[in-house]
C-alpha positions in Angstrom: 41.2 -98.8 12.4 37.6 -99.1 13.9 34.6 -97.7 12.3 32.0 -96.0 15.1 28.4 -96.9 13.4 26.3 -93.9 14.7 22.9 -96.5 14.9 20.6 -93.5 17.2 18.7 -91.9 14.1 18.8 -95.7 12.4 14.9 -96.7 11.9 13.8 -99.5 13.6 12.9 -101.4 9.8 14.7 -100.1 6.9 13.1 -102.7 5.4 9.8 -100.8 5.3 11.1 -98.2 4.9 10.3 -97.7 0.6 6.9 -99.6 1.2 3.6 -98.2 0.8 1.4 -97.4 3.6 -1.2 -99.8 4.4 -4.6 -98.6 5.9 -5.5 -99.2 10.1 -8.4 -100.0 10.4 -10.4 -99.3 13.3 -10.1 -101.3 16.7 -13.9 -103.1 17.4 -14.8 -102.7 21.0 -14.1 -105.9 22.2 -10.1 -105.3 21.6 -9.3 -102.7 24.8 -6.5 -102.9 27.1 -5.4 -101.0 30.0 -2.9 -98.9 29.2 0.6 -99.9 31.8 1.3 -97.3 34.5 0.5 -98.9 38.1 2.3 -99.8 40.6 3.3 -103.2 39.7 3.9 -102.3 36.1 6.6 -100.0 37.1 8.8 -102.0 39.9 8.8 -104.7 36.8 10.4 -102.6 35.0 13.0 -100.9 37.4 13.8 -104.4 37.5 14.4 -105.2 34.0 16.3 -101.9 33.7 18.4 -102.6 37.0 19.9 -105.7 35.3 19.8 -104.4 31.4 17.2 -106.6 29.5 15.0 -106.6 26.8 11.6 -107.9 27.3 9.6 -108.9 24.1 6.7 -107.2 25.6 8.0 -103.5 25.0 9.8 -104.7 21.9 6.8 -106.0 19.8 4.0 -103.5 21.2 2.4 -105.9 23.6 -1.2 -105.3 23.6 -1.4 -106.9 27.6 2.2 -105.2 29.1 -0.2 -103.7 31.6 -2.1 -106.4 32.6 1.3 -109.2 33.2 3.7 -106.4 34.4 1.5 -105.0 37.3 1.1 -109.2 37.9 5.0 -109.1 37.6 5.1 -111.2 35.0 7.7 -110.6 32.0 8.8 -112.3 28.8 12.5 -111.8 28.9 14.2 -111.7 25.0 17.8 -112.3 24.9 20.5 -111.9 22.9 19.6 -108.1 22.4 16.9 -106.2 20.8 18.0 -106.6 17.0 17.0 -109.8 14.6 17.8 -110.9 11.8 14.6 -111.9 10.2 12.5 -108.7 8.6 9.0 -110.5 8.9 6.3 -108.8 8.1 3.9 -109.0 10.9 6.8 -108.3 13.7 7.9 -104.7 15.6 11.0 -106.5 16.9 13.6 -104.4 15.9 15.5 -105.8 12.2 19.4 -105.6 11.0 22.6 -106.6 11.9 22.8 -107.0 15.5 25.7 -107.1 18.6 27.9 -109.7 19.8 26.1 -112.2 22.6 26.2 -110.2 25.9 28.0 -113.4 28.0 26.6 -112.3 31.1 22.6 -112.1 30.4 21.7 -115.8 31.1 22.8 -114.6 34.8 21.3 -112.0 34.5 18.0 -113.1 33.2 18.5 -115.6 36.3 18.7 -112.9 38.7 15.8 -110.8 37.7 13.7 -113.8 37.7 14.7 -114.5 41.6 14.2 -110.9 42.5 10.6 -111.2 40.5 10.1 -114.3 42.3 8.6 -115.6 39.6 7.1 -119.1 39.6 6.8 -119.3 35.7 8.9 -117.7 33.2 9.3 -117.6 29.8 12.2 -116.8 27.8 12.2 -116.0 24.0 14.5 -114.2 21.5 15.2 -112.3 18.4 16.1 -114.5 15.7 19.6 -114.9 15.0 20.4 -116.4 11.6 24.4 -115.0 12.2 25.0 -117.1 14.6 26.2 -120.5 13.9 24.2 -122.0 16.0 21.5 -119.5 15.4 21.6 -118.9 19.7 20.9 -122.4 21.0 23.8 -122.6 23.2 22.9 -119.5 25.1 19.3 -120.6 25.6 21.3 -123.8 27.2 22.6 -121.3 29.0 20.7 -119.4 29.9 17.9 -121.7 31.2 20.9 -123.8 33.7 21.2 -119.9 35.3 17.1 -120.2 36.1 17.9 -123.4 36.9 20.3 -122.8 39.4 19.3 -119.2 40.5 15.6 -120.3 41.2 15.2 -124.1 40.6 11.0 -123.5 41.9 10.6 -122.0 38.3 9.0 -123.4 35.8 10.5 -122.3 32.4 8.7 -121.7 29.1 10.7 -120.8 25.9 9.5 -119.4 22.9 12.3 -120.4 19.9 13.6 -119.4 16.5 13.3 -122.1 14.0 17.1 -122.3 14.3 16.2 -122.4 10.1 19.6 -123.9 8.5 21.8 -124.9 12.5 22.1 -128.6 12.0 21.9 -130.0 15.8 20.7 -126.8 17.4 17.6 -128.0 18.2 19.5 -131.1 20.7 21.1 -127.9 22.4 18.4 -126.5 24.0 16.2 -129.2 24.8 19.3 -130.9 26.4 18.6 -128.6 28.8 15.8 -129.6 29.2 13.2 -126.5 29.5 9.7 -127.6 30.3 7.5 -126.1 27.8 9.2 -126.0 24.4 7.2 -123.2 22.1 7.6 -122.2 18.6 5.4 -120.7 16.6 3.9 -120.8 13.4 3.0 -117.8 13.4 0.4 -117.8 10.3 -0.8 -120.6 8.3 1.4 -121.6 4.5 -0.3 -119.7 2.3 0.7 -116.5 3.9 4.1 -117.3 4.2 5.5 -115.5 1.2 3.6 -112.0 2.7 4.1 -113.0 5.9 7.1 -114.8 7.3 8.9 -114.8 4.5 12.5 -115.9 5.8 10.5 -119.1 7.2 9.7 -122.6 6.2 6.6 -123.5 7.0 6.9 -127.1 7.2 10.2 -126.7 8.4 8.6 -125.0 11.5 6.3 -127.8 11.9 9.5 -130.6 12.2 10.8 -128.4 14.6 7.9 -129.6 17.3 7.7 -132.7 16.1 11.6 -133.2 16.5 11.6 -131.5 20.2 9.0 -134.9 21.1 11.3 -136.7 19.7 13.6 -135.8 21.5 12.4 -135.6 24.9 8.6 -136.5 25.0 8.7 -135.2 28.6 8.8 -131.8 27.0 5.7 -129.9 26.8 5.1 -128.1 23.3 3.6 -125.4 21.9 2.5 -122.8 18.8 0.9 -120.4 18.1 -0.7 -118.3 14.6 -2.9 -115.1 14.6 -5.9 -114.3 12.7 -7.0 -111.7 10.6 -3.7 -111.8 7.7 -6.1 -113.2 5.0 -6.5 -116.8 5.8 -9.3 -119.2 5.2 -10.9 -121.0 7.9 -10.2 -124.4 6.8 -6.4 -123.2 6.5 -6.5 -122.6 9.9 -8.5 -126.6 10.7 -5.3 -127.8 8.1 -3.1 -126.2 10.2 -4.7 -127.7 14.0 -4.5 -131.1 11.9 -0.7 -130.6 11.1 0.0 -129.9 14.7 -1.2 -133.0 16.1 0.2 -135.0 13.8 3.5 -133.5 15.7 2.3 -134.2 19.1 1.9 -129.8 19.7 -0.2 -130.0 23.6 -1.1 -126.5 23.3 -2.4 -124.1 20.8 -2.9 -120.2 21.4 -4.7 -118.0 18.8 -4.8 -114.7 19.0 -6.3 -111.5 16.6 -3.3 -109.8 14.9 -2.9 -106.2 15.4 -1.2 -103.8 12.7 2.1 -102.1 14.6 2.6 -99.5 11.8 1.1 -98.6 9.0 4.4 -100.2 6.5 3.2 -103.5 8.6 1.3 -106.1 7.2 -2.5 -105.0 7.1 -4.7 -106.3 9.1 -7.3 -107.5 6.5 -9.9 -108.2 9.3 -10.8 -108.6 13.0 -12.1 -111.9 13.7 -14.9 -112.1 16.0 -15.0 -113.0 19.3 -17.6 -116.2 18.5 -15.3 -116.8 15.9 -12.1 -117.8 18.6 -14.7 -119.3 21.2 -15.2 -122.1 17.7 -11.4 -122.6 17.1 -11.6 -123.3 20.6 -13.9 -126.1 20.7 -12.7 -127.4 17.1 -8.6 -127.8 18.4 -9.8 -128.9 21.9 -11.8 -131.8 19.7 -8.8 -132.6 17.6 -6.8 -133.8 20.9 -4.9 -130.3 21.9 -4.5 -130.5 26.3 -4.8 -126.9 25.9 -6.3 -124.3 23.3 -6.0 -120.6 24.5 -8.3 -118.7 21.3 -9.2 -115.0 21.7 -8.3 -111.8 20.9 -5.5 -110.7 22.7 -4.2 -114.2 22.9 -0.4 -114.0 23.2 2.5 -117.1 23.2 3.0 -116.2 27.4 0.3 -114.1 28.2 -1.0 -116.1 31.1 1.3 -118.6 30.7 2.3 -119.2 34.3 -1.6 -119.9 35.0 -1.9 -122.4 31.1 1.0 -124.5 32.1 -0.5 -125.6 35.7 -3.8 -126.1 33.8 -1.7 -127.8 30.6 -0.1 -130.3 33.5 -2.8 -131.5 34.9 -4.9 -132.1 31.8 -1.9 -134.4 30.9 -1.7 -136.1 34.5 -5.7 -136.5 33.7 -5.2 -137.8 30.9 -2.6 -140.6 31.4 -5.0 -141.3 34.7 -2.7 -139.9 36.9 -4.9 -137.6 38.3 
């Protein structure tokens, strides 16, 4: 007998349904974005819909969607729209995901080709239900894009593959140009912000990528405004440099709903600039630090600058 489950009225975050509501702070003047709705935005949306794809731009409620989609820059989210984790900051749907769409790699590749992307970012939900955490699906997607758009550079933003031996090796073997995995916050905030993850495992993942293939750029990002202290952020920078991470992003946490982790404070643009200055001094090739910085925001332009920075460091410029 087959049991059909009606998910139409299912809450987006069932694990948060009984949590107390948090105050939503008024956003300061420096956090203002253009509302989506341009012709470019509509064309991007049409291509995403036509291929039956998900984007983190929509699922996570990214504030930069209007700007990025207007330029036909979309960050594709593979392996469905339902995550097996329940991070306190994230707006992606949580629950038990469905089976993988085996045709998804080709659908993503077709969308990349149609959009004419010179650089693409591929991310995913966490899939703790899969034996490899979705590593092979990432690899298939990378290879499909290479076949359909040989000139497109590929950046991936992966989950942590916690307790999935061999998963990182599978993804690295497919040779993305940039391997991004976000630490999200300082270790002292993990139990409240990212309870399903382990800080030092995520750090080790980034280090392993460099050990397996030193030519791949590595990248990681954090949110601020979650209750972290400045010295904790500086220590995290040192941890990332110890793992030879090339690129660091720092952005303001924005609370999706009243039942998500609250914004403890809005970090000022001057503080973001100070973080950028310190991060460059610590040796990162690239740093993006601003209130609206997100992992894939301006990713194509940043990749070009990242490549130039490495060539300059190696004396190849």
